[in-house]
C-alpha positions in Angstrom: 0.0 0.0 0.0 1.4 3.4 -1.0 1.5 6.4 1.3 -1.1 8.1 -0.9 -3.5 5.1 -0.4 -2.9 5.3 3.4 -3.6 9.0 3.4 -6.8 8.5 1.4 -8.1 5.7 3.7 -7.2 7.6 6.9 -8.8 10.9 5.7 -11.9 9.0 4.5 -12.6 7.5 7.9 -11.7 10.6 9.8 -14.3 12.6 7.8 -17.0 9.9 7.6 -16.7 8.1 11.0 -15.0 10.6 13.3 -16.7 13.6 11.6 -13.7 15.8 11.3 -14.1 18.6 8.6 -12.0 17.7 5.5 -10.5 21.2 5.5 -8.8 20.5 8.8 -6.9 17.5 7.4 -3.4 18.9 6.9 -0.2 17.1 7.4 0.9 19.4 10.3 -2.5 19.3 12.0 -2.2 18.3 15.7 -4.5 15.3 16.4 -5.8 16.6 19.7 -5.4 20.3 19.5 -6.4 21.0 15.8 -8.6 18.0 15.0 -10.2 17.6 18.4 -9.5 13.9 18.6 -10.2 12.8 22.2 -9.9 9.5 24.0 -13.3 8.3 22.9 -12.5 9.1 19.3 -9.2 7.3 19.7 -11.0 4.1 20.8 -13.1 4.3 17.5 -9.9 4.9 15.5 -8.3 1.8 16.9 -11.2 -0.3 15.8 -11.4 1.4 12.4 -7.6 1.0 11.8 -7.8 -2.7 12.7 -10.7 -3.2 10.3 -9.2 -1.2 7.4 -5.5 -2.0 7.7 -5.4 -5.3 9.5 -3.3 -4.5 12.6 -3.8 -3.3 16.2 -2.6 0.0 17.3 -0.5 -0.2 20.5 -1.0 2.8 22.7 2.7 2.9 23.6 3.6 3.2 19.9 1.2 6.1 19.5 2.7 8.0 22.5 4.9 10.3 20.2 2.4 10.6 17.4 1.1 14.2 17.6 0.4 15.2 14.0 -1.6 13.8 11.2 1.6 13.3 9.2 3.1 11.2 12.0 -0.2 9.2 12.1 0.1 8.5 8.4 3.8 7.5 8.9 2.8 5.1 11.8 0.1 3.4 9.7 2.4 3.2 6.6 5.2 1.6 8.6 2.8 -0.9 10.3 1.3 -1.9 6.9 4.8 -2.5 5.5 5.7 -4.6 8.5 2.8 -7.0 7.9 
């Protein structure tokens, strides 16, 4: 899966299922501060990522993920490791 495919899938579920406005989805957007992703949203995201990408997010691996670009990087690296 290419980075572009990861970005498209992630953006699609953030807009459709987490209800984040598409205009806010910029690489440097902060997940909590700019996108308003809270702990309940994160639980949903864990389930959605598992369903769409086939791996489980480990909270300790997400500890340093603060921006949308870092989230894309994380998913892309996990998909390549499968």
